[in-house]
N, CA, C and O atoms as a CHARMM CRD file, in Angstrom:
* protein
*
  292
    1    1 MET  N      0.83900  -1.16600   0.00000 PROA 1      0.00000
    2    1 MET  CA     0.00000   0.00000   0.00000 PROA 1      0.00000
    3    1 MET  C      0.89200   1.24000   0.00000 PROA 1      0.00000
    4    1 MET  O      1.97500   1.24800   0.58500 PROA 1      0.00000
    5    2 GLN  N      0.42600   2.24900  -0.64800 PROA 2      0.00000
    6    2 GLN  CA     1.14400   3.51300  -0.64800 PROA 2      0.00000
    7    2 GLN  C      0.18700   4.61400  -0.23000 PROA 2      0.00000
    8    2 GLN  O     -0.99700   4.58600  -0.56700 PROA 2      0.00000
    9    3 ILE  N      0.70700   5.57500   0.50200 PROA 3      0.00000
   10    3 ILE  CA    -0.08600   6.74000   0.84600 PROA 3      0.00000
   11    3 ILE  C      0.68800   7.98800   0.45700 PROA 3      0.00000
   12    3 ILE  O      1.91900   7.99000   0.44300 PROA 3      0.00000
   13    4 LEU  N     -0.02900   9.02400   0.15000 PROA 4      0.00000
   14    4 LEU  CA     0.59500  10.30100  -0.16900 PROA 4      0.00000
   15    4 LEU  C      0.26000  11.27600   0.94700 PROA 4      0.00000
   16    4 LEU  O     -0.90200  11.42900   1.32400 PROA 4      0.00000
   17    5 ILE  N      1.29600  11.94000   1.47800 PROA 5      0.00000
   18    5 ILE  CA     1.07200  12.96100   2.49200 PROA 5      0.00000
   19    5 ILE  C      1.85300  14.20700   2.09200 PROA 5      0.00000
   20    5 ILE  O      2.82900  14.14000   1.34500 PROA 5      0.00000
   21    6 ASP  N      1.39900  15.33300   2.60300 PROA 6      0.00000
   22    6 ASP  CA     2.08000  16.57700   2.25200 PROA 6      0.00000
   23    6 ASP  C      3.43800  16.65700   2.96200 PROA 6      0.00000
   24    6 ASP  O      3.72400  15.90200   3.89200 PROA 6      0.00000
   25    7 GLU  N      4.24300  17.57800   2.49900 PROA 7      0.00000
   26    7 GLU  CA     5.62000  17.71800   2.98700 PROA 7      0.00000
   27    7 GLU  C      5.67400  18.00000   4.49300 PROA 7      0.00000
   28    7 GLU  O      6.52200  17.44800   5.19500 PROA 7      0.00000
   29    8 GLU  N      4.78200  18.84700   4.98800 PROA 8      0.00000
   30    8 GLU  CA     4.79300  19.21600   6.40300 PROA 8      0.00000
   31    8 GLU  C      4.52700  17.99900   7.28000 PROA 8      0.00000
   32    8 GLU  O      5.19800  17.81700   8.29600 PROA 8      0.00000
   33    9 ARG  N      3.57200  17.17200   6.91000 PROA 9      0.00000
   34    9 ARG  CA     3.29000  15.95900   7.68600 PROA 9      0.00000
   35    9 ARG  C      4.47500  14.99200   7.61600 PROA 9      0.00000
   36    9 ARG  O      4.87600  14.40800   8.62200 PROA 9      0.00000
   37   10 TYR  N      5.01500  14.83800   6.43100 PROA 10     0.00000
   38   10 TYR  CA     6.15900  13.93100   6.28800 PROA 10     0.00000
   39   10 TYR  C      7.32200  14.38900   7.16300 PROA 10     0.00000
   40   10 TYR  O      7.98000  13.56400   7.79800 PROA 10     0.00000
   41   11 GLU  N      7.57900  15.67900   7.20400 PROA 11     0.00000
   42   11 GLU  CA     8.67600  16.18900   8.02100 PROA 11     0.00000
   43   11 GLU  C      8.42400  15.92400   9.50700 PROA 11     0.00000
   44   11 GLU  O      9.35600  15.60100  10.24300 PROA 11     0.00000
   45   12 ARG  N      7.17700  16.05600   9.95100 PROA 12     0.00000
   46   12 ARG  CA     6.84500  15.75600  11.34900 PROA 12     0.00000
   47   12 ARG  C      7.08100  14.28700  11.65900 PROA 12     0.00000
   48   12 ARG  O      7.67800  13.94800  12.68000 PROA 12     0.00000
   49   13 VAL  N      6.60900  13.41600  10.77200 PROA 13     0.00000
   50   13 VAL  CA     6.78000  11.97800  10.98900 PROA 13     0.00000
   51   13 VAL  C      8.26300  11.61000  10.94400 PROA 13     0.00000
   52   13 VAL  O      8.74600  10.83700  11.77200 PROA 13     0.00000
   53   14 GLN  N      8.96200  12.15900   9.98800 PROA 14     0.00000
   54   14 GLN  CA    10.39100  11.86800   9.84700 PROA 14     0.00000
   55   14 GLN  C     11.17400  12.34500  11.07500 PROA 14     0.00000
   56   14 GLN  O     12.07800  11.65200  11.54300 PROA 14     0.00000
   57   15 ALA  N     10.83100  13.51900  11.59200 PROA 15     0.00000
   58   15 ALA  CA    11.52400  14.04000  12.77800 PROA 15     0.00000
   59   15 ALA  C     11.29800  13.12800  13.98500 PROA 15     0.00000
   60   15 ALA  O     12.22600  12.84600  14.74200 PROA 15     0.00000
   61   16 LEU  N     10.05100  12.66900  14.15600 PROA 16     0.00000
   62   16 LEU  CA     9.75000  11.76900  15.27100 PROA 16     0.00000
   63   16 LEU  C     10.48200  10.43900  15.10400 PROA 16     0.00000
   64   16 LEU  O     11.00800   9.89100  16.07300 PROA 16     0.00000
   65   17 ALA  N     10.51600   9.92400  13.88500 PROA 17     0.00000
   66   17 ALA  CA    11.22000   8.66700  13.62900 PROA 17     0.00000
   67   17 ALA  C     12.70400   8.82300  13.96400 PROA 17     0.00000
   68   17 ALA  O     13.30100   7.94700  14.59000 PROA 17     0.00000
   69   18 ARG  N     13.27600   9.91700  13.55200 PROA 18     0.00000
   70   18 ARG  CA    14.69900  10.16900  13.83000 PROA 18     0.00000
   71   18 ARG  C     14.92600  10.27000  15.34000 PROA 18     0.00000
   72   18 ARG  O     15.88700   9.71300  15.87000 PROA 18     0.00000
   73   19 GLN  N     14.02700  10.99000  16.02700 PROA 19     0.00000
   74   19 GLN  CA    14.14600  11.15500  17.48200 PROA 19     0.00000
   75   19 GLN  C     14.07300   9.81100  18.19900 PROA 19     0.00000
   76   19 GLN  O     14.79800   9.58000  19.16700 PROA 19     0.00000
   77   20 ARG  N     13.19500   8.92100  17.72300 PROA 20     0.00000
   78   20 ARG  CA    13.01800   7.60500  18.35200 PROA 20     0.00000
   79   20 ARG  C     14.03200   6.57500  17.86900 PROA 20     0.00000
   80   20 ARG  O     14.17200   5.50400  18.45900 PROA 20     0.00000
   81   21 GLY  N     14.73100   6.90400  16.80300 PROA 21     0.00000
   82   21 GLY  CA    15.67400   5.94600  16.23300 PROA 21     0.00000
   83   21 GLY  C     14.97200   4.79500  15.54100 PROA 21     0.00000
   84   21 GLY  O     15.42200   3.65100  15.60900 PROA 21     0.00000
   85   22 THR  N     13.86500   5.09900  14.87200 PROA 22     0.00000
   86   22 THR  CA    13.08400   4.07500  14.18700 PROA 22     0.00000
   87   22 THR  C     12.73600   4.56200  12.78400 PROA 22     0.00000
   88   22 THR  O     13.15400   5.64500  12.37500 PROA 22     0.00000
   89   23 SER  N     11.98000   3.76800  12.06200 PROA 23     0.00000
   90   23 SER  CA    11.63500   4.13100  10.69000 PROA 23     0.00000
   91   23 SER  C     10.36200   4.96600  10.63600 PROA 23     0.00000
   92   23 SER  O      9.55500   4.96300  11.56600 PROA 23     0.00000
   93   24 VAL  N     10.20300   5.67400   9.53200 PROA 24     0.00000
   94   24 VAL  CA     8.97400   6.43600   9.27900 PROA 24     0.00000
   95   24 VAL  C      7.78300   5.47900   9.26000 PROA 24     0.00000
   96   24 VAL  O      6.72100   5.79700   9.79600 PROA 24     0.00000
   97   25 ALA  N      7.95500   4.32200   8.65000 PROA 25     0.00000
   98   25 ALA  CA     6.86600   3.34000   8.56900 PROA 25     0.00000
   99   25 ALA  C      6.40900   2.89700   9.96200 PROA 25     0.00000
  100   25 ALA  O      5.21300   2.73000  10.20200 PROA 25     0.00000
  101   26 THR  N      7.35800   2.71000  10.87300 PROA 26     0.00000
  102   26 THR  CA     7.00200   2.31000  12.23800 PROA 26     0.00000
  103   26 THR  C      6.19100   3.39700  12.92600 PROA 26     0.00000
  104   26 THR  O      5.20000   3.10600  13.59500 PROA 26     0.00000
  105   27 VAL  N      6.60700   4.64700  12.76400 PROA 27     0.00000
  106   27 VAL  CA     5.86300   5.76100  13.36600 PROA 27     0.00000
  107   27 VAL  C      4.43800   5.79200  12.81600 PROA 27     0.00000
  108   27 VAL  O      3.49100   5.99700  13.57500 PROA 27     0.00000
  109   28 ILE  N      4.27800   5.59400  11.53000 PROA 28     0.00000
  110   28 ILE  CA     2.95000   5.61900  10.92000 PROA 28     0.00000
  111   28 ILE  C      2.10600   4.44500  11.40800 PROA 28     0.00000
  112   28 ILE  O      0.92900   4.62500  11.72000 PROA 28     0.00000
  113   29 ARG  N      2.68700   3.24000  11.47900 PROA 29     0.00000
  114   29 ARG  CA     1.93800   2.08500  11.98700 PROA 29     0.00000
  115   29 ARG  C      1.48700   2.30900  13.43100 PROA 29     0.00000
  116   29 ARG  O      0.35300   1.99000  13.78800 PROA 29     0.00000
  117   30 GLU  N      2.38300   2.86100  14.26000 PROA 30     0.00000
  118   30 GLU  CA     2.02300   3.13200  15.65500 PROA 30     0.00000
  119   30 GLU  C      0.90900   4.17300  15.75500 PROA 30     0.00000
  120   30 GLU  O      0.02400   4.05700  16.60300 PROA 30     0.00000
  121   31 ALA  N      0.95100   5.17600  14.90100 PROA 31     0.00000
  122   31 ALA  CA    -0.10400   6.19900  14.90000 PROA 31     0.00000
  123   31 ALA  C     -1.44700   5.58200  14.50700 PROA 31     0.00000
  124   31 ALA  O     -2.48100   5.93000  15.07700 PROA 31     0.00000
  125   32 ILE  N     -1.43300   4.68100  13.55100 PROA 32     0.00000
  126   32 ILE  CA    -2.66600   3.99100  13.15000 PROA 32     0.00000
  127   32 ILE  C     -3.19200   3.15300  14.30500 PROA 32     0.00000
  128   32 ILE  O     -4.39000   3.16300  14.58600 PROA 32     0.00000
  129   33 ASP  N     -2.30800   2.43200  14.97400 PROA 33     0.00000
  130   33 ASP  CA    -2.72800   1.60000  16.11200 PROA 33     0.00000
  131   33 ASP  C     -3.32400   2.43900  17.23600 PROA 33     0.00000
  132   33 ASP  O     -4.28200   2.01600  17.88300 PROA 33     0.00000
  133   34 ARG  N     -2.76300   3.63200  17.47500 PROA 34     0.00000
  134   34 ARG  CA    -3.32400   4.50900  18.51700 PROA 34     0.00000
  135   34 ARG  C     -4.67700   5.06500  18.08100 PROA 34     0.00000
  136   34 ARG  O     -5.59800   5.15400  18.89300 PROA 34     0.00000
  137   35 GLY  N     -4.80400   5.43500  16.83100 PROA 35     0.00000
  138   35 GLY  CA    -6.04300   6.03100  16.33700 PROA 35     0.00000
  139   35 GLY  C     -7.13900   5.03200  16.04600 PROA 35     0.00000
  140   35 GLY  O     -8.32300   5.35300  16.15500 PROA 35     0.00000
  141   36 LEU  N     -6.75500   3.82000  15.67700 PROA 36     0.00000
  142   36 LEU  CA    -7.70800   2.76300  15.33600 PROA 36     0.00000
  143   36 LEU  C     -7.30100   1.48400  16.05300 PROA 36     0.00000
  144   36 LEU  O     -6.80100   0.55100  15.42500 PROA 36     0.00000
  145   37 PRO  N     -7.51100   1.43600  17.36900 PROA 37     0.00000
  146   37 PRO  CA    -7.05500   0.26400  18.12500 PROA 37     0.00000
  147   37 PRO  C     -7.79800  -1.00700  17.72500 PROA 37     0.00000
  148   37 PRO  O     -8.96500  -0.96700  17.33500 PROA 37     0.00000
  149   38 SER  N     -7.09700  -2.13300  17.82900 PROA 38     0.00000
  150   38 SER  CA    -7.70800  -3.42800  17.52900 PROA 38     0.00000
  151   38 SER  C     -8.69700  -3.78100  18.63900 PROA 38     0.00000
  152   38 SER  O     -8.71400  -3.13800  19.68800 PROA 38     0.00000
  153   39 ALA  N     -9.50600  -4.78800  18.40700 PROA 39     0.00000
  154   39 ALA  CA   -10.47000  -5.24000  19.41000 PROA 39     0.00000
  155   39 ALA  C     -9.74800  -5.64200  20.69300 PROA 39     0.00000
  156   39 ALA  O    -10.22000  -5.33500  21.78800 PROA 39     0.00000
  157   40 GLN  N     -8.62300  -6.31600  20.57400 PROA 40     0.00000
  158   40 GLN  CA    -7.85100  -6.72900  21.74700 PROA 40     0.00000
  159   40 GLN  C     -7.33600  -5.51600  22.51700 PROA 40     0.00000
  160   40 GLN  O     -7.37600  -5.50600  23.74700 PROA 40     0.00000
  161   41 GLN  N     -6.85600  -4.50200  21.81600 PROA 41     0.00000
  162   41 GLN  CA    -6.37600  -3.29900  22.47800 PROA 41     0.00000
  163   41 GLN  C     -7.51700  -2.59500  23.21500 PROA 41     0.00000
  164   41 GLN  O     -7.32100  -2.08300  24.31700 PROA 41     0.00000
  165   42 ARG  N     -8.71600  -2.56800  22.60700 PROA 42     0.00000
  166   42 ARG  CA    -9.86800  -1.93800  23.27100 PROA 42     0.00000
  167   42 ARG  C    -10.25800  -2.71500  24.51700 PROA 42     0.00000
  168   42 ARG  O    -10.56300  -2.11700  25.54900 PROA 42     0.00000
  169   43 ARG  N    -10.25200  -4.05900  24.43500 PROA 43     0.00000
  170   43 ARG  CA   -10.58400  -4.87600  25.60800 PROA 43     0.00000
  171   43 ARG  C     -9.56000  -4.67100  26.72500 PROA 43     0.00000
  172   43 ARG  O     -9.92500  -4.54100  27.89300 PROA 43     0.00000
  173   44 SER  N     -8.29300  -4.64200  26.36300 PROA 44     0.00000
  174   44 SER  CA    -7.24200  -4.43400  27.36400 PROA 44     0.00000
  175   44 SER  C     -7.38600  -3.06900  28.03000 PROA 44     0.00000
  176   44 SER  O     -7.22800  -2.95000  29.24500 PROA 44     0.00000
  177   45 ALA  N     -7.68200  -2.04700  27.24700 PROA 45     0.00000
  178   45 ALA  CA    -7.86000  -0.70500  27.81000 PROA 45     0.00000
  179   45 ALA  C     -9.06800  -0.67800  28.74200 PROA 45     0.00000
  180   45 ALA  O     -9.01200  -0.06100  29.80600 PROA 45     0.00000
  181   46 ALA  N    -10.16000  -1.34100  28.35500 PROA 46     0.00000
  182   46 ALA  CA   -11.34700  -1.39700  29.21000 PROA 46     0.00000
  183   46 ALA  C    -11.03300  -2.11500  30.52000 PROA 46     0.00000
  184   46 ALA  O    -11.46800  -1.67900  31.58600 PROA 46     0.00000
  185   47 ALA  N    -10.28800  -3.20200  30.44500 PROA 47     0.00000
  186   47 ALA  CA    -9.92400  -3.94100  31.65400 PROA 47     0.00000
  187   47 ALA  C     -9.05600  -3.08800  32.57300 PROA 47     0.00000
  188   47 ALA  O     -9.23700  -3.10900  33.79100 PROA 47     0.00000
  189   48 ARG  N     -8.11500  -2.33500  31.99900 PROA 48     0.00000
  190   48 ARG  CA    -7.27600  -1.44800  32.81700 PROA 48     0.00000
  191   48 ARG  C     -8.11900  -0.38300  33.51100 PROA 48     0.00000
  192   48 ARG  O     -7.87400  -0.06100  34.67300 PROA 48     0.00000
  193   49 ARG  N     -9.12000   0.17000  32.80000 PROA 49     0.00000
  194   49 ARG  CA    -9.99400   1.17500  33.42300 PROA 49     0.00000
  195   49 ARG  C    -10.81300   0.56200  34.55200 PROA 49     0.00000
  196   49 ARG  O    -10.99400   1.18700  35.59700 PROA 49     0.00000
  197   50 ILE  N    -11.30500  -0.64400  34.35200 PROA 50     0.00000
  198   50 ILE  CA   -12.08900  -1.32600  35.39600 PROA 50     0.00000
  199   50 ILE  C    -11.22000  -1.57800  36.62400 PROA 50     0.00000
  200   50 ILE  O    -11.63600  -1.30800  37.75000 PROA 50     0.00000
  201   51 LEU  N    -10.02200  -2.09200  36.40600 PROA 51     0.00000
  202   51 LEU  CA    -9.13600  -2.39700  37.52600 PROA 51     0.00000
  203   51 LEU  C     -8.67200  -1.14100  38.26300 PROA 51     0.00000
  204   51 LEU  O     -8.35900  -1.20000  39.45200 PROA 51     0.00000
  205   52 ALA  N     -8.62700  -0.01600  37.57000 PROA 52     0.00000
  206   52 ALA  CA    -8.18700   1.23300  38.18900 PROA 52     0.00000
  207   52 ALA  C     -9.33300   1.98900  38.86900 PROA 52     0.00000
  208   52 ALA  O     -9.09200   2.97500  39.56500 PROA 52     0.00000
  209   53 ALA  N    -10.57000   1.53800  38.67400 PROA 53     0.00000
  210   53 ALA  CA   -11.73100   2.24500  39.23000 PROA 53     0.00000
  211   53 ALA  C    -11.75100   2.14700  40.75300 PROA 53     0.00000
  212   53 ALA  O    -11.26400   1.18400  41.34400 PROA 53     0.00000
  213   54 GLU  N    -12.32200   3.16500  41.35700 PROA 54     0.00000
  214   54 GLU  CA   -12.49400   3.17400  42.80400 PROA 54     0.00000
  215   54 GLU  C    -13.48500   2.08500  43.20300 PROA 54     0.00000
  216   54 GLU  O    -14.45300   1.83800  42.48300 PROA 54     0.00000
  217   55 PRO  N    -13.25400   1.43100  44.34500 PROA 55     0.00000
  218   55 PRO  CA   -14.20400   0.42300  44.82200 PROA 55     0.00000
  219   55 PRO  C    -15.56600   1.05800  45.10000 PROA 55     0.00000
  220   55 PRO  O    -15.64400   2.21900  45.50300 PROA 55     0.00000
  221   56 MET  N    -16.64100   0.29000  44.88200 PROA 56     0.00000
  222   56 MET  CA   -17.97900   0.78400  45.18400 PROA 56     0.00000
  223   56 MET  C    -18.84900  -0.35400  45.68500 PROA 56     0.00000
  224   56 MET  O    -18.54200  -1.53000  45.48800 PROA 56     0.00000
  225   57 GLU  N    -19.91700   0.01300  46.32300 PROA 57     0.00000
  226   57 GLU  CA   -20.86400  -0.97800  46.83000 PROA 57     0.00000
  227   57 GLU  C    -21.54700  -1.67700  45.65600 PROA 57     0.00000
  228   57 GLU  O    -21.73200  -1.07300  44.60000 PROA 57     0.00000
  229   58 ILE  N    -21.91800  -2.93700  45.83300 PROA 58     0.00000
  230   58 ILE  CA   -22.52200  -3.72000  44.76300 PROA 58     0.00000
  231   58 ILE  C    -23.82600  -3.09500  44.27400 PROA 58     0.00000
  232   58 ILE  O    -24.13600  -3.15300  43.08400 PROA 58     0.00000
  233   59 GLY  N    -24.58500  -2.49800  45.18600 PROA 59     0.00000
  234   59 GLY  CA   -25.82600  -1.83400  44.77800 PROA 59     0.00000
  235   59 GLY  C    -25.56300  -0.71100  43.79200 PROA 59     0.00000
  236   59 GLY  O    -26.32900  -0.51500  42.84900 PROA 59     0.00000
  237   60 ASP  N    -24.47100   0.03600  44.00800 PROA 60     0.00000
  238   60 ASP  CA   -24.09500   1.11100  43.09600 PROA 60     0.00000
  239   60 ASP  C    -23.74900   0.56300  41.71700 PROA 60     0.00000
  240   60 ASP  O    -24.10000   1.16100  40.69900 PROA 60     0.00000
  241   61 VAL  N    -23.06300  -0.57000  41.68600 PROA 61     0.00000
  242   61 VAL  CA   -22.68600  -1.18600  40.41400 PROA 61     0.00000
  243   61 VAL  C    -23.93400  -1.62100  39.65700 PROA 61     0.00000
  244   61 VAL  O    -24.04500  -1.38400  38.45400 PROA 61     0.00000
  245   62 LEU  N    -24.87600  -2.25800  40.35400 PROA 62     0.00000
  246   62 LEU  CA   -26.10100  -2.71600  39.70000 PROA 62     0.00000
  247   62 LEU  C    -26.91100  -1.54100  39.17200 PROA 62     0.00000
  248   62 LEU  O    -27.46200  -1.61300  38.07400 PROA 62     0.00000
  249   63 THR  N    -26.98900  -0.47100  39.93600 PROA 63     0.00000
  250   63 THR  CA   -27.69900   0.72200  39.48000 PROA 63     0.00000
  251   63 THR  C    -27.02700   1.31200  38.25500 PROA 63     0.00000
  252   63 THR  O    -27.69800   1.70100  37.29900 PROA 63     0.00000
  253   64 GLU  N    -25.70400   1.38100  38.28100 PROA 64     0.00000
  254   64 GLU  CA   -24.97200   1.91400  37.14400 PROA 64     0.00000
  255   64 GLU  C    -25.17600   1.05200  35.90100 PROA 64     0.00000
  256   64 GLU  O    -25.35600   1.58100  34.80300 PROA 64     0.00000
  257   65 LEU  N    -25.14900  -0.26500  36.06400 PROA 65     0.00000
  258   65 LEU  CA   -25.38000  -1.16200  34.92700 PROA 65     0.00000
  259   65 LEU  C    -26.79500  -0.99100  34.37600 PROA 65     0.00000
  260   65 LEU  O    -26.98900  -0.95500  33.16100 PROA 65     0.00000
  261   66 ASP  N    -27.77200  -0.88700  35.25900 PROA 66     0.00000
  262   66 ASP  CA   -29.14200  -0.66000  34.80700 PROA 66     0.00000
  263   66 ASP  C    -29.26400   0.65300  34.04300 PROA 66     0.00000
  264   66 ASP  O    -29.94400   0.71700  33.01900 PROA 66     0.00000
  265   67 ASP  N    -28.60700   1.70000  34.53700 PROA 67     0.00000
  266   67 ASP  CA   -28.62600   2.97700  33.84700 PROA 67     0.00000
  267   67 ASP  C    -28.00600   2.85900  32.45400 PROA 67     0.00000
  268   67 ASP  O    -28.54000   3.40200  31.48600 PROA 67     0.00000
  269   68 LEU  N    -26.88300   2.15200  32.35500 PROA 68     0.00000
  270   68 LEU  CA   -26.23500   1.96700  31.06500 PROA 68     0.00000
  271   68 LEU  C    -27.09900   1.17000  30.09500 PROA 68     0.00000
  272   68 LEU  O    -27.04900   1.38800  28.88500 PROA 68     0.00000
  273   69 ARG  N    -27.88400   0.25200  30.63000 PROA 69     0.00000
  274   69 ARG  CA   -28.76900  -0.55500  29.78800 PROA 69     0.00000
  275   69 ARG  C    -30.07100   0.17600  29.47400 PROA 69     0.00000
  276   69 ARG  O    -30.88800  -0.31400  28.69400 PROA 69     0.00000
  277   70 GLY  N    -30.26200   1.33900  30.07600 PROA 70     0.00000
  278   70 GLY  CA   -31.48000   2.09700  29.82600 PROA 70     0.00000
  279   70 GLY  C    -32.63600   1.69200  30.69400 PROA 70     0.00000
  280   70 GLY  O    -33.77900   2.05300  30.41500 PROA 70     0.00000
  281   71 ARG  N    -32.36100   0.94600  31.75000 PROA 71     0.00000
  282   71 ARG  CA   -33.41000   0.52400  32.67000 PROA 71     0.00000
  283   71 ARG  C    -33.41800   1.44500  33.86900 PROA 71     0.00000
  284   71 ARG  O    -32.37000   1.87900  34.34800 PROA 71     0.00000
  285   72 HSD  N    -34.57600   1.72900  34.33100 PROA 72     0.00000
  286   72 HSD  CA   -34.69000   2.58900  35.51700 PROA 72     0.00000
  287   72 HSD  C    -35.58500   1.88700  36.52000 PROA 72     0.00000
  288   72 HSD  O    -36.68200   1.44400  36.18100 PROA 72     0.00000
  289   73 ALA  N    -35.11200   1.78600  37.76100 PROA 73     0.00000
  290   73 ALA  CA   -35.85200   1.08600  38.80200 PROA 73     0.00000
  291   73 ALA  C    -37.04400   1.90400  39.26800 PROA 73     0.00000
  292   73 ALA  O    -37.78700   1.46700  40.14700 PROA 73     0.00000
């Protein structure tokens, strides 16, 4: 696959690649992965957010889940 980008964008990508000591292609692939994460990356990020959440009472969790599902007690 080939993509065309303007000179200013290429210079930004090239500068970052040089700073990191990697290729322009690697910088572009990493940018795509950050902007369009895979299903596994989304699941991992969701799990990290869950594990980092403050503890709460089970009743609060059930209420929150019901709210997310559109149910109201």
